[in-house]
DOLUM-91326 format. One line per field, with one value per residue: residue number from 1; residue in one letter; chain; x, y, z of N, C-alpha, C in turn. Coordinates in steps of 0.05 Angstrom, whole numbers. Layout:
REM DOLUM-91326
nr	(NUM ...) $
rest	(A ...) $
kette	(A ...) $
n.c1	(X ...) $
n.c2	(Y ...) $
n.c3	(Z ...) $
ca.c1	(X ...) $
ca.c2	(Y ...) $
ca.c3	(Z ...) $
c.c1	(X ...) $
c.c2	(Y ...) $
c.c3	(Z ...) $
END
This chain:
REM DOLUM-91326
nr	(1 2 3 4 5 6 7 8 9 10 11 12 13 14 15 16 17 18 19 20 21 22 23 24 25 26 27 28 29 30 31 32 33 34 35 36 37 38 39 40 41 42 43 44 45 46 47 48 49 50 51 52 53 54 55 56 57 58 59 60 61 62 63 64 65 66 67 68 69 70 71 72 73 74 75 76 77 78 79 80 81 82 83 84 85 86 87 88 89 90 91 92 93 94 95 96 97 98 99 100 101 102 103 104 105 106 107 108 109 110 111 112 113 114 115 116 117 118 119 120 121 122 123 124 125 126 127 128 129 130 131 132 133 134 135 136 137 138 139 140 141 142 143 144 145 146 147 148 149 150 151 152 153 154 155 156 157 158 159 160 161 162 163 164 165 166 167 168 169 170 171 172 173 174 175 176 177 178 179 180 181 182 183 184 185 186 187 188 189 190 191 192 193 194 195 196 197 198 199 200 201 202 203 204 205 206 207 208 209 210 211 212 213 214 215 216 217 218 219 220 221 222 223 224 225 226 227 228 229 230 231 232 233 234 235 236 237 238 239 240 241 242 243 244 245 246 247 248 249 250 251 252 253 254 255 256 257 258 259 260 261 262 263 264 265 266 267 268 269 270 271 272 273 274 275 276 277 278 279 280 281 282 283 284 285 286 287 288 289 290 291 292 293 294 295 296 297 298 299 300 301 302 303 304 305 306 307 308 309 310 311 312 313 314 315 316 317 318 319 320 321 322 323 324 325 326 327 328 329 330 331 332 333 334 335 336 337 338 339 340 341 342 343 344 345 346 347 348 349 350 351 352 353 354 355 356 357 358 359 360 361 362 363 364 365 366 367 368) $
rest	(X X X X X X X X X X X X X X X X X X X X X X X X X X X X X X X X X X X X X X X X X X X X X X X X X X X X X X X X X X X X X X X X X X X X X X X X X X X X X X X X X X X X X X X X X X X X X X X X X X X X X X X X X X X X X X X X X X X X X X X X X X X X X X X X X X X X X X X X X X X X X X X X X X X X X X X X X X X X X X X X X X X X X X X X X X X X X X X X X X X X X X X X X X X X X X X X X X X X X X X X X X X X X X X X X X X X X X X X X X X X X X X X X X X X X X X X X X X X X X X X X X X X X X X X X X X X X X X X X X X X X X X X X X X X X X X X X X X X X X X X X X X X X X X X X X X X X X X X X X X X X X X X X X X X X X X X X X X X X X X X X X X X X X X X X X X X X X X X X X X X X X X X X X X X X X X X X X X X X X X X X X X X X X X X) $
kette	(A A A A A A A A A A A A A A A A A A A A A A A A A A A A A A A A A A A A A A A A A A A A A A A A A A A A A A A A A A A A A A A A A A A A A A A A A A A A A A A A A A A A A A A A A A A A A A A A A A A A A A A A A A A A A A A A A A A A A A A A A A A A A A A A A A A A A A A A A A A A A A A A A A A A A A A A A A A A A A A A A A A A A A A A A A A A A A A A A A A A A A A A A A A A A A A A A A A A A A A A A A A A A A A A A A A A A A A A A A A A A A A A A A A A A A A A A A A A A A A A A A A A A A A A A A A A A A A A A A A A A A A A A A A A A A A A A A A A A A A A A A A A A A A A A A A A A A A A A A A A A A A A A A A A A A A A A A A A A A A A A A A A A A A A A A A A A A A A A A A A A A A A A A A A A A A A A A A A A A A A A A A A A A A A) $
n.c1	(208 245 288 357 374 399 467 502 554 621 660 725 771 795 857 911 941 1001 1062 1098 1162 1220 1242 1298 1313 1292 1291 1319 1318 1281 1222 1221 1183 1144 1165 1126 1103 1139 1161 1141 1182 1228 1224 1238 1215 1164 1168 1128 1117 1114 1062 1038 1013 1045 1083 1153 1177 1146 1156 1212 1213 1186 1221 1270 1263 1286 1286 1316 1333 1283 1261 1296 1284 1255 1290 1335 1316 1300 1348 1380 1388 1415 1462 1482 1495 1535 1575 1585 1603 1649 1681 1688 1715 1761 1783 1792 1829 1872 1884 1899 1945 1977 1985 2015 2060 2079 2092 2132 2170 2184 2208 2184 2156 2196 2231 2201 2195 2246 2288 2348 2413 2431 2478 2542 2586 2604 2566 2547 2536 2485 2426 2416 2368 2356 2353 2342 2304 2259 2252 2243 2195 2161 2159 2136 2088 2064 2057 2022 1977 1960 1948 1907 1867 1857 1836 1790 1761 1753 1721 1676 1658 1644 1602 1565 1555 1531 1483 1456 1444 1482 1517 1568 1602 1626 1658 1693 1718 1743 1778 1810 1835 1864 1898 1928 1954 1985 2016 2047 2073 2101 2131 2182 2184 2143 2165 2209 2184 2155 2198 2224 2185 2185 2237 2236 2195 2217 2262 2315 2359 2380 2384 2450 2471 2524 2532 2533 2515 2525 2528 2544 2580 2581 2561 2494 2455 2404 2339 2291 2226 2236 2291 2357 2405 2474 2537 2604 2671 2705 2677 2641 2575 2524 2468 2422 2375 2319 2295 2337 2369 2395 2418 2436 2485 2491 2530 2523 2480 2443 2491 2563 2626 2692 2750 2814 2870 2934 2996 3041 3106 3129 3158 3139 3120 3061 3030 3050 3038 2982 2972 2992 2960 2908 2914 2928 2884 2842 2858 2854 2798 2778 2796 2792 2747 2739 2714 2660 2639 2642 2610 2616 2661 2728 2752 2802 2819 2861 2904 2885 2895 2945 3003 3054 3095 3082 3035 2967 2944 2888 2843 2781 2725 2662 2621 2585 2537 2570 2616 2658 2704 2733 2746 2774 2820 2845 2856 2891 2934 2951 2961 3001 3043 3051 3066 3114 3144 3147 3180 3161 3163 3144 3112 3150 3164 3215 3237 3245 3299 3286 3264 3303 3275 3240 3271 3295 3318 3331 3374 3434) $
n.c2	(3566 3521 3469 3454 3393 3338 3318 3257 3240 3238 3181 3171 3136 3071 3063 3021 2989 3014 2982 2970 2996 2955 2932 2940 2887 2856 2822 2846 2822 2806 2766 2699 2672 2610 2548 2528 2574 2595 2618 2583 2573 2566 2518 2448 2413 2366 2302 2271 2218 2218 2225 2177 2141 2103 2083 2070 2115 2156 2148 2156 2210 2232 2220 2243 2290 2296 2303 2276 2228 2208 2199 2159 2119 2070 2043 2039 2007 1961 1943 1935 1885 1857 1889 1883 1829 1829 1860 1828 1780 1801 1816 1765 1738 1769 1759 1703 1701 1731 1698 1651 1670 1684 1634 1609 1641 1632 1578 1582 1612 1578 1538 1492 1492 1509 1466 1428 1448 1459 1413 1395 1364 1323 1341 1311 1319 1353 1390 1441 1447 1441 1459 1527 1558 1615 1683 1713 1685 1690 1746 1753 1724 1753 1802 1789 1769 1815 1847 1814 1811 1865 1871 1833 1855 1903 1885 1855 1895 1932 1902 1894 1948 1962 1926 1943 1996 1982 1960 2005 2027 2058 2084 2046 2048 2100 2107 2063 2073 2122 2105 2071 2107 2138 2097 2085 2135 2137 2092 2108 2152 2135 2090 2069 2066 2029 1985 1975 1959 1913 1880 1875 1846 1796 1781 1771 1732 1690 1680 1697 1721 1740 1774 1777 1744 1733 1766 1777 1829 1851 1910 1919 1886 1843 1837 1826 1872 1891 1879 1906 1925 1962 1976 1946 1936 1934 1917 1925 1894 1934 1963 1999 2021 2002 2022 1991 1994 1953 1945 1953 1909 1859 1809 1759 1735 1689 1672 1644 1611 1556 1519 1526 1528 1516 1536 1518 1539 1521 1541 1504 1482 1466 1420 1390 1333 1307 1263 1252 1301 1298 1256 1277 1323 1301 1275 1318 1352 1322 1321 1376 1388 1358 1383 1426 1481 1481 1433 1437 1468 1444 1405 1362 1311 1331 1345 1326 1358 1364 1381 1444 1483 1497 1536 1580 1581 1543 1500 1500 1474 1444 1440 1424 1437 1425 1470 1500 1554 1616 1603 1588 1617 1617 1562 1557 1590 1561 1512 1528 1548 1502 1465 1492 1493 1438 1421 1449 1424 1373 1381 1396 1433 1502 1553 1610 1612 1599 1533 1503 1461 1390 1362 1323 1279 1270 1256 1208 1146 1166 1164 1183) $
n.c3	(2406 2376 2401 2381 2346 2382 2381 2378 2421 2396 2393 2405 2363 2381 2409 2402 2456 2479 2475 2531 2545 2547 2609 2652 2663 2622 2556 2496 2447 2391 2391 2362 2311 2314 2282 2249 2229 2193 2128 2069 2034 2065 2093 2084 2026 2024 1995 1943 1956 2010 2025 2029 2077 2126 2093 2077 2058 2080 2134 2138 2123 2165 2207 2193 2163 2113 2046 2008 2034 2044 1993 1976 2010 2002 1968 2001 2043 2015 1993 2037 2061 2021 2016 2067 2067 2027 2052 2097 2073 2048 2092 2116 2075 2072 2123 2120 2078 2100 2143 2118 2091 2134 2157 2117 2117 2169 2164 2125 2153 2194 2165 2145 2096 2062 2065 2039 1988 1970 1969 1995 1992 2047 2097 2104 2134 2194 2240 2235 2183 2165 2128 2129 2169 2162 2188 2144 2114 2146 2144 2090 2084 2118 2091 2041 2061 2083 2037 2008 2042 2042 1988 1982 2016 1990 1941 1956 1983 1940 1904 1937 1945 1892 1882 1919 1901 1853 1871 1887 1839 1814 1759 1735 1692 1677 1723 1723 1674 1685 1726 1695 1660 1697 1716 1669 1662 1708 1698 1654 1675 1720 1707 1714 1770 1779 1752 1784 1832 1816 1799 1849 1877 1849 1858 1913 1916 1885 1913 1900 1923 1989 2054 2077 2038 1990 1932 1861 1825 1777 1769 1821 1872 1928 1998 2014 2048 2056 2030 1992 1965 1926 1923 1930 1979 1980 2006 1990 1986 2002 2039 2019 2010 1967 1932 1896 1845 1838 1789 1753 1756 1719 1719 1766 1808 1856 1909 1955 1961 1981 1978 1980 1946 1963 1932 1920 1891 1872 1849 1810 1788 1720 1721 1764 1801 1786 1801 1852 1876 1874 1910 1958 1963 1970 2019 2054 2048 2069 2123 2135 2130 2170 2215 2275 2275 2221 2205 2219 2179 2131 2082 2049 2024 2009 1943 1898 1844 1809 1755 1733 1694 1645 1640 1613 1650 1688 1721 1744 1802 1829 1885 1913 1957 1983 2018 2074 2062 2051 2079 2048 2038 2085 2089 2042 2049 2090 2064 2022 2051 2080 2038 2008 2045 2052 1999 1994 2034 2013 1971 1921 1863 1860 1822 1813 1866 1910 1925 1986 2012 2019 2081 2127 2146 2106 2064 2015 2037 2086 2125 2155) $
ca.c1	(232 253 317 371 376 424 488 514 583 639 678 751 779 811 886 922 958 1030 1079 1116 1190 1231 1255 1327 1318 1279 1308 1314 1318 1253 1213 1222 1158 1148 1172 1102 1095 1160 1152 1143 1207 1249 1220 1241 1190 1159 1165 1101 1113 1109 1034 1029 1015 1055 1105 1180 1183 1133 1171 1238 1208 1178 1244 1294 1256 1304 1272 1334 1330 1255 1258 1312 1277 1248 1315 1352 1305 1300 1375 1395 1396 1436 1486 1493 1508 1559 1595 1592 1620 1675 1696 1696 1735 1787 1793 1802 1853 1894 1891 1915 1971 1993 1993 2036 2084 2090 2106 2157 2189 2194 2224 2171 2150 2221 2242 2185 2199 2274 2301 2377 2426 2438 2507 2555 2607 2599 2539 2538 2532 2457 2415 2411 2342 2367 2334 2334 2280 2237 2248 2230 2168 2145 2155 2117 2062 2053 2047 1998 1954 1951 1936 1881 1848 1849 1820 1764 1747 1744 1698 1652 1648 1632 1577 1546 1546 1512 1458 1442 1439 1502 1529 1596 1618 1644 1677 1714 1733 1761 1800 1828 1851 1884 1919 1945 1971 2005 2034 2067 2088 2117 2137 2207 2178 2127 2183 2225 2168 2150 2223 2228 2166 2194 2262 2228 2180 2234 2284 2339 2379 2369 2403 2473 2482 2545 2521 2544 2492 2535 2537 2554 2586 2585 2543 2468 2448 2375 2325 2265 2211 2246 2320 2373 2429 2497 2563 2626 2693 2718 2660 2623 2547 2513 2438 2416 2346 2313 2289 2361 2383 2389 2428 2444 2502 2490 2552 2518 2453 2444 2518 2585 2649 2718 2768 2842 2888 2962 3013 3064 3124 3124 3172 3129 3108 3033 3019 3058 3022 2954 2971 2996 2937 2886 2919 2927 2856 2826 2866 2844 2769 2772 2807 2773 2741 2734 2697 2631 2630 2645 2587 2623 2689 2743 2758 2827 2813 2885 2912 2863 2904 2974 3014 3082 3113 3075 3008 2950 2934 2863 2829 2756 2710 2635 2618 2560 2537 2585 2639 2677 2729 2748 2757 2793 2845 2857 2867 2914 2957 2961 2972 3026 3064 3057 3081 3141 3158 3152 3199 3148 3169 3121 3118 3157 3170 3237 3229 3266 3307 3268 3273 3316 3255 3226 3290 3297 3339 3328 3395 3455) $
ca.c2	(3561 3492 3464 3439 3364 3330 3302 3238 3245 3222 3165 3169 3107 3058 3062 2997 2996 3016 2963 2983 2991 2934 2940 2933 2858 2842 2818 2864 2805 2801 2738 2684 2657 2581 2537 2525 2599 2604 2617 2556 2570 2559 2491 2428 2405 2338 2288 2261 2192 2222 2225 2149 2134 2076 2075 2077 2143 2174 2145 2170 2238 2240 2217 2259 2314 2298 2293 2257 2202 2198 2188 2135 2101 2044 2030 2033 1984 1938 1933 1933 1857 1850 1903 1871 1803 1835 1869 1805 1762 1814 1813 1737 1732 1782 1744 1677 1706 1738 1674 1633 1682 1682 1606 1604 1656 1618 1554 1589 1621 1555 1522 1468 1495 1510 1438 1413 1459 1458 1391 1396 1340 1324 1343 1287 1327 1377 1395 1467 1447 1438 1482 1548 1570 1641 1705 1724 1672 1703 1773 1750 1715 1775 1822 1778 1768 1842 1855 1797 1820 1891 1867 1819 1873 1922 1872 1849 1920 1944 1887 1900 1975 1961 1912 1960 2017 1971 1957 2031 2036 2077 2075 2040 2052 2123 2104 2045 2087 2141 2090 2061 2130 2144 2076 2089 2158 2129 2073 2122 2172 2122 2063 2059 2058 2004 1963 1968 1944 1887 1865 1868 1824 1771 1774 1759 1707 1669 1676 1699 1727 1751 1787 1760 1730 1746 1766 1792 1841 1865 1937 1919 1859 1845 1823 1839 1881 1895 1874 1919 1923 1981 1976 1926 1948 1915 1928 1910 1887 1959 1976 2018 2012 2007 2020 1983 1992 1925 1944 1954 1884 1842 1782 1756 1713 1685 1655 1632 1599 1527 1512 1540 1511 1528 1529 1524 1536 1522 1540 1485 1484 1447 1395 1378 1306 1311 1241 1256 1324 1289 1241 1295 1341 1286 1270 1343 1363 1307 1331 1403 1389 1345 1398 1444 1507 1476 1410 1444 1484 1427 1387 1339 1305 1347 1332 1335 1361 1361 1404 1460 1495 1497 1560 1580 1578 1521 1490 1507 1450 1453 1423 1437 1426 1437 1481 1514 1581 1638 1593 1578 1632 1607 1536 1562 1599 1538 1493 1540 1549 1475 1453 1505 1484 1410 1419 1458 1403 1350 1389 1400 1461 1520 1574 1636 1609 1580 1510 1496 1432 1372 1356 1297 1258 1265 1249 1179 1134 1175 1163 1199) $
ca.c3	(2391 2379 2408 2360 2351 2397 2366 2396 2424 2380 2409 2391 2356 2402 2403 2415 2479 2472 2489 2550 2540 2564 2633 2652 2664 2600 2533 2474 2423 2384 2392 2337 2308 2313 2256 2232 2217 2175 2100 2057 2020 2083 2101 2063 2013 2027 1970 1939 1968 2038 2031 2033 2105 2132 2075 2087 2051 2100 2160 2136 2123 2192 2225 2186 2148 2090 2022 1995 2047 2041 1966 1974 2033 1993 1958 2024 2058 1998 1988 2062 2065 2001 2023 2091 2059 2013 2072 2113 2056 2044 2117 2120 2055 2080 2146 2111 2063 2118 2159 2100 2086 2159 2161 2098 2126 2192 2154 2111 2172 2209 2148 2135 2067 2047 2062 2019 1961 1963 1983 1991 2002 2075 2100 2114 2153 2208 2250 2226 2154 2158 2113 2149 2170 2170 2192 2118 2106 2161 2134 2064 2088 2129 2070 2022 2074 2085 2010 2000 2058 2032 1962 1985 2027 1969 1921 1968 1987 1915 1894 1954 1939 1865 1884 1934 1883 1834 1884 1888 1812 1804 1734 1740 1668 1679 1745 1713 1653 1698 1739 1674 1651 1718 1716 1646 1667 1728 1686 1638 1691 1741 1697 1727 1797 1777 1745 1808 1851 1805 1801 1877 1884 1838 1872 1939 1911 1874 1932 1885 1943 2014 2071 2084 2014 1974 1905 1839 1811 1753 1777 1849 1883 1957 2016 2015 2074 2057 2005 1993 1941 1906 1921 1944 1990 1979 2016 1977 2003 2013 2058 2006 2009 1941 1930 1869 1839 1830 1760 1738 1759 1696 1725 1794 1815 1885 1917 1981 1962 1982 1988 1967 1940 1968 1910 1927 1867 1879 1825 1810 1765 1699 1727 1788 1799 1790 1817 1880 1885 1879 1934 1981 1965 1981 2048 2069 2047 2089 2149 2139 2133 2195 2237 2289 2262 2192 2200 2221 2156 2106 2079 2031 2024 1990 1917 1885 1815 1794 1738 1723 1669 1641 1629 1603 1673 1705 1721 1768 1815 1843 1904 1920 1979 1986 2045 2080 2049 2063 2093 2029 2039 2108 2082 2020 2061 2105 2045 2008 2070 2086 2013 2001 2063 2046 1974 1999 2050 1995 1950 1895 1855 1856 1803 1824 1894 1913 1941 2006 2011 2034 2107 2128 2150 2081 2042 2011 2052 2114 2144 2155) $
c.c1	(242 282 331 374 402 442 501 544 601 659 705 759 799 840 897 941 987 1045 1098 1145 1202 1246 1284 1332 1306 1299 1300 1313 1289 1247 1213 1196 1163 1153 1149 1094 1116 1149 1157 1169 1230 1247 1226 1215 1187 1155 1136 1096 1108 1080 1023 1034 1024 1077 1132 1187 1171 1147 1197 1234 1201 1202 1266 1288 1275 1290 1289 1331 1302 1251 1273 1305 1271 1273 1333 1342 1306 1327 1392 1405 1419 1463 1499 1507 1534 1581 1604 1610 1648 1692 1706 1718 1762 1799 1806 1828 1877 1902 1908 1943 1989 2002 2016 2062 2096 2104 2132 2178 2201 2210 2210 2166 2176 2233 2227 2191 2227 2288 2331 2390 2434 2468 2518 2577 2598 2571 2529 2533 2503 2447 2406 2383 2346 2345 2326 2308 2256 2231 2234 2201 2150 2140 2134 2089 2049 2042 2022 1974 1943 1937 1909 1860 1839 1831 1792 1748 1737 1720 1673 1641 1633 1604 1556 1536 1527 1485 1442 1437 1458 1514 1559 1614 1637 1665 1700 1731 1753 1784 1820 1846 1872 1906 1938 1964 1992 2026 2056 2084 2107 2124 2162 2201 2162 2146 2200 2209 2162 2175 2228 2210 2176 2220 2255 2214 2198 2259 2311 2363 2366 2391 2425 2485 2504 2537 2537 2521 2500 2546 2548 2558 2591 2565 2517 2462 2418 2363 2297 2250 2221 2276 2332 2398 2451 2522 2586 2649 2708 2701 2640 2595 2535 2482 2431 2386 2340 2306 2313 2378 2376 2398 2437 2461 2503 2511 2546 2490 2454 2470 2538 2607 2675 2737 2796 2859 2917 2978 3037 3081 3118 3137 3162 3117 3079 3021 3025 3042 2993 2952 2974 2972 2913 2889 2916 2898 2838 2833 2854 2814 2761 2781 2786 2771 2735 2713 2668 2621 2631 2622 2592 2653 2704 2749 2783 2822 2838 2892 2887 2870 2934 2982 3043 3101 3106 3046 2993 2938 2911 2852 2804 2743 2683 2631 2590 2560 2553 2610 2661 2704 2746 2761 2778 2820 2860 2870 2892 2938 2969 2974 2999 3049 3071 3073 3110 3157 3164 3172 3187 3152 3143 3129 3125 3164 3193 3229 3252 3274 3290 3280 3285 3296 3241 3244 3290 3321 3340 3353 3419 3480) $
c.c2	(3534 3490 3449 3409 3357 3313 3283 3243 3226 3207 3163 3140 3097 3056 3037 3005 2995 2996 2978 2977 2970 2946 2932 2903 2843 2839 2836 2849 2800 2771 2726 2669 2627 2572 2535 2551 2610 2603 2589 2551 2561 2530 2472 2418 2374 2325 2277 2235 2195 2222 2197 2142 2106 2067 2083 2105 2162 2172 2159 2200 2248 2239 2237 2285 2318 2286 2272 2229 2190 2186 2162 2114 2072 2028 2021 2008 1959 1925 1929 1904 1849 1863 1891 1844 1809 1843 1845 1786 1774 1811 1784 1730 1745 1767 1718 1681 1713 1714 1655 1643 1679 1653 1599 1617 1642 1592 1560 1598 1598 1535 1497 1470 1495 1482 1422 1422 1456 1437 1391 1372 1344 1326 1317 1294 1352 1381 1422 1469 1444 1463 1503 1559 1599 1662 1717 1711 1684 1731 1771 1742 1737 1796 1813 1777 1795 1852 1839 1805 1846 1888 1854 1838 1893 1909 1866 1874 1933 1929 1892 1927 1975 1947 1929 1983 2007 1967 1983 2042 2056 2066 2071 2044 2076 2120 2086 2058 2107 2127 2079 2083 2137 2123 2079 2112 2151 2110 2087 2140 2159 2094 2052 2050 2032 1981 1955 1951 1916 1869 1856 1845 1798 1762 1760 1733 1684 1664 1677 1705 1739 1764 1768 1745 1747 1743 1783 1802 1855 1892 1938 1890 1863 1829 1839 1846 1886 1890 1886 1915 1941 1979 1953 1940 1927 1930 1911 1906 1911 1974 1996 2005 2021 2003 2015 1981 1965 1924 1945 1928 1865 1813 1783 1732 1710 1664 1640 1620 1569 1516 1528 1520 1527 1518 1537 1518 1541 1521 1520 1488 1462 1420 1381 1351 1308 1288 1244 1280 1316 1274 1259 1313 1326 1282 1296 1354 1348 1316 1358 1403 1375 1360 1416 1470 1504 1455 1418 1459 1468 1407 1363 1335 1322 1331 1344 1335 1355 1386 1418 1473 1495 1523 1558 1574 1554 1514 1500 1481 1458 1431 1438 1423 1440 1445 1493 1542 1601 1629 1584 1592 1623 1580 1539 1571 1577 1518 1503 1540 1521 1462 1466 1495 1455 1406 1428 1437 1379 1356 1392 1429 1477 1543 1600 1635 1590 1558 1504 1467 1415 1366 1328 1274 1250 1255 1219 1168 1141 1177 1180 1200) $
c.c3	(2397 2385 2386 2367 2365 2380 2385 2398 2408 2397 2393 2386 2377 2393 2417 2436 2470 2489 2507 2543 2558 2588 2632 2653 2641 2577 2511 2447 2416 2384 2364 2334 2307 2284 2238 2218 2198 2146 2089 2044 2038 2091 2078 2052 2016 2000 1968 1953 1998 2045 2036 2062 2109 2114 2088 2081 2072 2127 2160 2136 2151 2211 2219 2173 2124 2066 2007 2007 2044 2013 1962 1995 2023 1982 1981 2038 2041 1994 2014 2066 2046 2008 2048 2085 2045 2033 2089 2098 2052 2069 2122 2100 2062 2104 2138 2095 2081 2135 2142 2095 2111 2164 2142 2107 2151 2183 2140 2131 2188 2192 2137 2105 2051 2044 2042 1991 1952 1979 1975 2002 2031 2078 2112 2134 2168 2216 2240 2197 2146 2144 2132 2147 2175 2175 2165 2108 2120 2151 2107 2066 2099 2108 2050 2035 2077 2058 2002 2017 2049 2005 1964 1996 2006 1948 1932 1972 1962 1904 1910 1948 1912 1867 1899 1917 1862 1846 1885 1860 1802 1779 1739 1716 1670 1701 1736 1691 1665 1712 1718 1664 1671 1719 1693 1650 1687 1716 1669 1655 1710 1732 1709 1755 1797 1770 1768 1828 1841 1806 1830 1886 1874 1851 1899 1935 1902 1892 1917 1903 1968 2030 2079 2061 2001 1945 1886 1823 1786 1760 1805 1858 1913 1972 2017 2044 2077 2030 2008 1967 1919 1902 1937 1953 1992 1989 2004 1997 2015 2033 2046 2004 1982 1943 1901 1865 1828 1800 1742 1740 1736 1701 1754 1797 1845 1893 1943 1983 1961 1993 1972 1962 1946 1947 1918 1903 1876 1854 1829 1785 1744 1705 1752 1782 1806 1806 1846 1891 1891 1905 1959 1985 1977 2011 2064 2070 2067 2117 2155 2145 2159 2219 2250 2274 2233 2188 2201 2197 2130 2105 2060 2032 2003 1965 1905 1855 1799 1778 1727 1696 1669 1628 1620 1626 1690 1702 1746 1778 1833 1861 1912 1944 1981 2015 2049 2067 2065 2077 2074 2031 2063 2102 2060 2031 2076 2086 2031 2026 2074 2061 2006 2019 2057 2020 1978 2015 2033 1973 1923 1887 1850 1839 1818 1853 1898 1932 1960 2003 2028 2061 2108 2132 2125 2059 2040 2026 2081 2130 2137 2147) $
END
């Protein structure tokens, strides 16, 4: 009896070893595959120019992995020199403009330029009658200098930015058109504000008035306390502070620019001896302007104008004297007081004022 054929033992399929569970000290975060094994959609796509070995595109791609910079590499390198020159020229131009503006402002503050542009007559009386280099000139110069420096920086910067954008091939037409539309909109929406600023600039440039001047602005009269690009601050004789928009100022009367005139009007009766009044007024006016507290404010000899006008009750006798800016009222009060006293002593009739009898020393014959 034959034995059955032997069957080879079946080998069970190999089972991969089971990963042992992490121990208490191991990490449960799954391992992250290396970047080279990430899907292609996650990695940035290399531009076609990156295949050119040794090109700027290939270098930028290797350094930054940015397809945008890699595609623009040739333009960046080609225009780097031009852009550098534009920036350098802009910085130099801004420095030179600021330096020139500062030199002009320093000259205006020290008075050299003002003496060249505005030659005024030299005073003949009084040491204080010289043209005042006032703090208002320094304030005006600093304000104009600040505006000019800001404007020059804005202009130079805008031109440099436009030239740099043109180097990169950016279409400037839409940008300029948009800027024009925005400018038109601002012009219509803030036209009063723009008018105030422009008027303030011309007021400062033309030196129409400054801090400390006594002005008549139509809507407000008084002493200027501050001059800005938008408003002017004026305090009147009652102490009220007025804020006047520069765009609303249509006319300016400056009573203290260059020099002032002290006007002394004395009323005299119709029967007054005008020749005698003229003689007395000339002598008294000379004494007043030579006295202490007055001489340093007078810059010219007093002038006896004589009869200014004639009324039903009498005449107005006028004496004037040119003074330093802002000092006309002090001199005017001194002249009126001295002239009134002298006319009364001389027995000259004054309108509405009883004339005292002439003193014995002034009476004809003098004796007793």
